[in-house]
GUROBA-67873 format. One record per residue (C-alpha): residue number from 0; residue in one letter; x, y, z. Coordinates in Angstrom, 3 decimals, always signed. Example, Ala and Ser with C-alpha at 12.3 -4.5 7.8 and 13.67 -1.06 7.14 Angstrom:
<0, 'A', <+12.300, -4.500, +7.800>>;
<1, 'S', <+13.670, -1.060, +7.140>>;
This chain:
<0, 'L', <+86.482, +68.368, +124.371>>;
<1, 'V', <+85.416, +70.662, +121.537>>;
<2, 'K', <+82.779, +72.325, +123.707>>;
<3, 'E', <+85.276, +72.845, +126.521>>;
<4, 'Y', <+87.766, +74.317, +124.052>>;
<5, 'H', <+85.222, +76.835, +122.722>>;
<6, 'T', <+84.046, +77.909, +126.184>>;
<7, 'R', <+87.212, +77.811, +128.309>>;
<8, 'P', <+88.129, +81.070, +130.087>>;
<9, 'L', <+90.861, +83.057, +128.340>>;
<10, 'I', <+93.711, +84.750, +130.173>>;
<11, 'D', <+94.188, +88.323, +128.953>>;
<12, 'E', <+97.930, +87.913, +128.343>>;
<13, 'Y', <+98.165, +88.264, +124.561>>;
<14, 'Q', <+100.278, +91.054, +123.085>>;
<15, 'F', <+99.549, +90.181, +119.449>>;
<16, 'L', <+96.282, +88.846, +118.032>>;
<17, 'L', <+96.157, +87.409, +114.507>>;
<18, 'L', <+92.764, +86.963, +112.840>>;
<19, 'D', <+91.902, +85.339, +109.545>>;
<20, 'G', <+88.935, +83.889, +107.720>>;
<21, 'I', <+89.483, +80.960, +105.397>>;
<22, 'N', <+87.110, +79.073, +103.103>>;
<23, 'I', <+87.093, +75.293, +103.210>>;
<24, 'S', <+85.122, +73.124, +100.790>>;
<25, 'V', <+83.438, +70.166, +102.477>>;
<26, 'R', <+80.968, +67.543, +101.354>>;
<27, 'Y', <+77.638, +66.986, +103.091>>;
<28, 'G', <+76.261, +63.821, +101.556>>;
<29, 'S', <+76.274, +64.317, +97.765>>;
<30, 'K', <+76.650, +68.108, +97.901>>;
<31, 'S', <+79.821, +70.147, +98.187>>;
<32, 'M', <+79.566, +73.342, +100.227>>;
<33, 'K', <+81.931, +76.121, +101.167>>;
<34, 'K', <+82.316, +76.953, +104.812>>;
<35, 'T', <+84.129, +79.956, +106.257>>;
<36, 'V', <+86.298, +79.371, +109.300>>;
<37, 'L', <+87.228, +82.354, +111.445>>;
<38, 'A', <+90.370, +81.772, +113.470>>;
<39, 'A', <+92.141, +83.683, +116.243>>;
<40, 'Y', <+95.808, +83.080, +116.978>>;
<41, 'G', <+97.703, +84.782, +119.775>>;
<42, 'I', <+101.259, +85.514, +120.873>>;
<43, 'T', <+101.478, +85.998, +124.637>>;
<44, 'L', <+103.578, +88.425, +126.633>>;
<45, 'F', <+105.969, +85.511, +127.187>>;
<46, 'G', <+106.336, +84.777, +123.476>>;
<47, 'Q', <+104.175, +81.645, +123.507>>;
<48, 'R', <+102.056, +81.061, +120.384>>;
<49, 'E', <+98.561, +79.610, +120.607>>;
<50, 'L', <+95.529, +79.016, +118.426>>;
<51, 'I', <+92.964, +80.672, +120.688>>;
<52, 'D', <+89.732, +79.628, +118.999>>;
<53, 'F', <+87.956, +79.077, +115.698>>;
<54, 'R', <+84.366, +79.288, +114.531>>;
<55, 'I', <+82.565, +77.935, +111.462>>;
<56, 'V', <+80.270, +80.560, +109.912>>;
<57, 'K', <+78.325, +81.057, +106.681>>;
<58, 'S', <+80.448, +83.989, +105.543>>;
<59, 'E', <+83.069, +86.450, +106.741>>;
<60, 'S', <+80.450, +89.125, +107.324>>;
<61, 'K', <+80.819, +91.975, +109.787>>;
<62, 'D', <+78.122, +90.504, +112.059>>;
<63, 'A', <+79.721, +87.042, +112.091>>;
<64, 'C', <+83.161, +88.499, +112.829>>;
<65, 'E', <+81.832, +90.799, +115.552>>;
<66, 'S', <+80.026, +87.893, +117.219>>;
<67, 'F', <+83.233, +85.826, +117.171>>;
<68, 'L', <+85.332, +88.659, +118.639>>;
<69, 'N', <+82.712, +89.440, +121.293>>;
<70, 'H', <+82.799, +85.783, +122.325>>;
<71, 'L', <+86.568, +86.044, +122.848>>;
<72, 'F', <+86.110, +89.298, +124.773>>;
<73, 'T', <+83.473, +87.951, +127.156>>;
<74, 'R', <+85.641, +84.899, +127.888>>;
<75, 'G', <+88.456, +87.146, +129.073>>;
<76, 'L', <+90.360, +88.460, +126.056>>;
<77, 'E', <+89.653, +92.114, +126.799>>;
<78, 'G', <+92.826, +93.292, +125.071>>;
<79, 'K', <+94.437, +95.107, +128.000>>;
<80, 'N', <+97.862, +93.871, +126.895>>;
<81, 'L', <+97.247, +93.879, +123.144>>;
<82, 'K', <+99.719, +95.932, +121.120>>;
<83, 'L', <+98.597, +94.959, +117.623>>;
<84, 'I', <+95.853, +93.034, +115.802>>;
<85, 'I', <+96.799, +91.527, +112.447>>;
<86, 'T', <+94.173, +90.629, +109.810>>;
<87, 'D', <+93.903, +89.858, +106.130>>;
<88, 'G', <+92.088, +92.393, +103.954>>;
<89, 'G', <+88.626, +91.019, +104.784>>;
<90, 'K', <+86.185, +93.873, +105.310>>;
<91, 'G', <+84.112, +91.956, +107.872>>;
<92, 'L', <+86.958, +91.493, +110.342>>;
<93, 'I', <+88.241, +95.041, +109.874>>;
<94, 'A', <+84.776, +96.519, +110.476>>;
<95, 'A', <+84.201, +94.314, +113.546>>;
<96, 'L', <+87.455, +95.453, +115.160>>;
<97, 'Q', <+86.099, +98.998, +115.403>>;
<98, 'F', <+83.348, +97.752, +117.722>>;
<99, 'V', <+85.218, +95.233, +119.894>>;
<100, 'Y', <+88.839, +96.450, +120.014>>;
<101, 'P', <+88.654, +100.042, +118.738>>;
<102, 'E', <+91.745, +101.276, +120.601>>;
<103, 'I', <+94.157, +98.603, +119.354>>;
<104, 'K', <+96.400, +99.283, +116.345>>;
<105, 'H', <+95.491, +97.285, +113.256>>;
<106, 'Q', <+98.028, +95.650, +110.933>>;
<107, 'R', <+97.078, +94.551, +107.421>>;
<108, 'C', <+98.663, +91.291, +106.296>>;
<109, 'W', <+101.498, +91.865, +103.829>>;
<110, 'F', <+101.163, +88.361, +102.385>>;
<111, 'H', <+97.555, +88.953, +101.330>>;
<112, 'K', <+98.408, +92.435, +100.059>>;
<113, 'L', <+101.191, +91.100, +97.858>>;
<114, 'Q', <+98.934, +88.353, +96.526>>;
<115, 'N', <+96.352, +90.931, +95.456>>;
<116, 'I', <+98.986, +93.189, +93.912>>;
<117, 'Q', <+100.623, +90.379, +91.957>>;
<118, 'K', <+97.339, +89.704, +90.144>>;
<119, 'L', <+97.486, +93.237, +88.725>>;
<120, 'L', <+101.034, +93.015, +87.389>>;
<121, 'K', <+102.341, +92.046, +83.982>>;
<122, 'K', <+104.451, +88.932, +84.196>>;
<123, 'K', <+107.591, +90.761, +83.031>>;
<124, 'D', <+107.295, +93.270, +85.921>>;
<125, 'Q', <+106.405, +90.927, +88.782>>;
<126, 'K', <+109.928, +90.103, +89.946>>;
<127, 'Q', <+111.082, +93.739, +90.074>>;
<128, 'V', <+107.898, +95.082, +91.676>>;
<129, 'I', <+107.940, +92.447, +94.437>>;
<130, 'K', <+111.651, +93.106, +95.012>>;
<131, 'E', <+110.952, +96.806, +95.586>>;
<132, 'L', <+107.976, +96.066, +97.822>>;
<133, 'R', <+110.194, +93.900, +100.022>>;
<134, 'K', <+112.302, +96.977, +100.697>>;
<135, 'I', <+109.236, +98.579, +102.277>>;
<136, 'Y', <+108.290, +95.834, +104.714>>;
<137, 'N', <+111.912, +94.849, +105.464>>;
<138, 'A', <+112.842, +98.421, +106.413>>;
<139, 'L', <+114.318, +98.917, +109.874>>;
<140, 'S', <+111.938, +101.756, +110.755>>;
<141, 'R', <+108.666, +103.315, +109.657>>;
<142, 'A', <+110.501, +106.376, +108.306>>;
<143, 'K', <+112.771, +104.216, +106.126>>;
<144, 'A', <+109.756, +102.196, +104.969>>;
<145, 'L', <+108.036, +105.401, +103.862>>;
<146, 'D', <+111.180, +106.423, +101.967>>;
<147, 'A', <+111.122, +103.041, +100.211>>;
<148, 'F', <+107.465, +103.551, +99.329>>;
<149, 'K', <+108.190, +107.015, +97.887>>;
<150, 'A', <+110.844, +105.453, +95.656>>;
<151, 'F', <+108.388, +102.724, +94.631>>;
<152, 'K', <+105.720, +105.330, +93.861>>;
<153, 'K', <+108.132, +107.319, +91.705>>;
<154, 'N', <+109.111, +104.201, +89.725>>;
<155, 'W', <+105.671, +102.685, +89.180>>;
<156, 'S', <+102.889, +105.261, +89.543>>;
<157, 'A', <+102.747, +105.851, +85.783>>;
<158, 'V', <+102.647, +102.125, +84.963>>;
<159, 'Y', <+100.485, +100.806, +87.821>>;
<160, 'P', <+98.572, +103.743, +89.340>>;
<161, 'N', <+95.969, +101.395, +90.858>>;
<162, 'V', <+98.684, +99.451, +92.712>>;
<163, 'V', <+100.316, +102.618, +94.033>>;
<164, 'N', <+96.958, +104.087, +95.102>>;
<165, 'S', <+95.983, +100.882, +96.911>>;
<166, 'L', <+99.284, +100.810, +98.790>>;
<167, 'E', <+99.083, +104.492, +99.670>>;
<168, 'K', <+95.546, +104.105, +100.988>>;
<169, 'D', <+96.552, +101.229, +103.299>>;
<170, 'M', <+100.121, +102.295, +104.084>>;
<171, 'E', <+99.460, +103.314, +107.689>>;
<172, 'E', <+97.976, +99.931, +108.534>>;
<173, 'L', <+100.635, +98.109, +106.514>>;
<174, 'L', <+103.387, +99.744, +108.600>>;
<175, 'N', <+101.881, +99.609, +112.083>>;
<176, 'F', <+104.053, +96.579, +112.896>>;
<177, 'L', <+107.101, +98.864, +112.684>>;
<178, 'T', <+105.741, +101.172, +115.397>>;
<179, 'I', <+105.540, +98.525, +118.155>>;
<180, 'P', <+108.371, +98.738, +120.743>>;
<181, 'I', <+110.303, +95.451, +120.646>>;
<182, 'K', <+113.660, +94.606, +122.214>>;
<183, 'E', <+116.382, +94.862, +119.594>>;
<184, 'N', <+117.570, +91.246, +119.880>>;
<185, 'F', <+113.996, +89.996, +119.190>>;
<186, 'R', <+112.945, +92.714, +116.734>>;
<187, 'A', <+113.554, +90.945, +113.411>>;
<188, 'F', <+112.096, +87.673, +114.705>>;
<189, 'I', <+108.883, +89.235, +116.034>>;
<190, 'R', <+108.333, +91.650, +113.155>>;
<191, 'K', <+108.443, +88.818, +110.650>>;
<192, 'R', <+105.617, +87.084, +112.539>>;
<193, 'I', <+103.346, +90.072, +113.052>>;
<194, 'R', <+103.349, +91.529, +109.536>>;
<195, 'T', <+101.299, +88.609, +108.131>>;
<196, 'T', <+98.694, +86.044, +109.187>>;
<197, 'N', <+100.816, +83.241, +107.711>>;
<198, 'V', <+100.885, +81.259, +110.944>>;
<199, 'I', <+97.119, +80.709, +110.607>>;
<200, 'E', <+97.477, +79.887, +106.913>>;
<201, 'R', <+99.959, +77.145, +107.773>>;
<202, 'S', <+97.530, +75.623, +110.269>>;
<203, 'F', <+94.739, +75.639, +107.714>>;
<204, 'R', <+96.868, +74.007, +105.050>>;
<205, 'E', <+97.030, +71.016, +107.371>>;
<206, 'V', <+93.252, +71.143, +107.892>>;
<207, 'R', <+92.687, +71.162, +104.116>>;
<208, 'R', <+95.069, +68.254, +103.669>>;
<209, 'R', <+93.239, +66.194, +106.282>>;
<210, 'T', <+89.702, +67.037, +105.173>>;
<211, 'K', <+90.216, +66.713, +101.396>>;
<212, 'P', <+90.082, +62.877, +101.255>>;
<213, 'M', <+87.041, +62.650, +103.551>>;
<214, 'S', <+83.857, +61.774, +101.692>>;
<215, 'C', <+81.429, +63.817, +103.770>>;
<216, 'F', <+80.585, +65.536, +107.039>>;
<217, 'N', <+77.159, +64.889, +108.489>>;
<218, 'N', <+76.953, +68.349, +110.077>>;
<219, 'N', <+79.014, +71.234, +111.471>>;
<220, 'D', <+79.764, +69.270, +114.627>>;
<221, 'S', <+81.603, +66.574, +112.695>>;
<222, 'L', <+83.651, +69.235, +110.882>>;
<223, 'Q', <+84.429, +70.931, +114.193>>;
<224, 'R', <+85.678, +67.668, +115.674>>;
<225, 'I', <+88.147, +66.962, +112.876>>;
<226, 'M', <+89.351, +70.585, +112.899>>;
<227, 'Y', <+89.844, +70.489, +116.655>>;
<228, 'A', <+91.764, +67.221, +116.356>>;
<229, 'V', <+94.099, +68.727, +113.737>>;
<230, 'F', <+94.623, +71.951, +115.686>>;
<231, 'Y', <+95.163, +70.132, +118.966>>;
<232, 'R', <+97.835, +68.011, +117.321>>;
<233, 'L', <+99.473, +71.158, +115.957>>;
């Protein structure tokens, strides 16, 4: 079943592709090792959501990510209907996209961006800074989001220049989700789901919960089987 899942033909009907790489600690005998799992999650033209595939790799390197994406491409996910690809801030995935899906707009995950920013903030400022950042990604249009960022920059550039510079550098890719044409009655619902990779994070929380009490995995195949079982149930 796992082999069939990893090799099944893919129908090129996805409009949004979410990619993430997550580390999972597993035990092989008496040793604990970290494994990286690359995952691809899609939203079809009909609004259906699906975990497309996953792959266990040594690290989230550019070569590993490119190999994973090429495998999806050769199985049928050529991206003819793709409007947006959403990733975390991992450099490997971002670099690989330029080789496999260079014409598709890229969206950086707001959840990961906020996590990284929060680490740089003083505790007394966290609540206010996050509140102002929400005004950016909750804006109704790209123009209004840019206005919200200008206000944020004015308020915080003197206190947190590194935060402001990081946001400014990535702002185009942070706001690409606001440039995708979506019917008005679905706009808020869809935008909330394509500005982060949270749907993959939720799936992997369940994987971590299931694998944590297990004493060991004999090899990658045994890990793949339990992951497939969890994902299939989801």
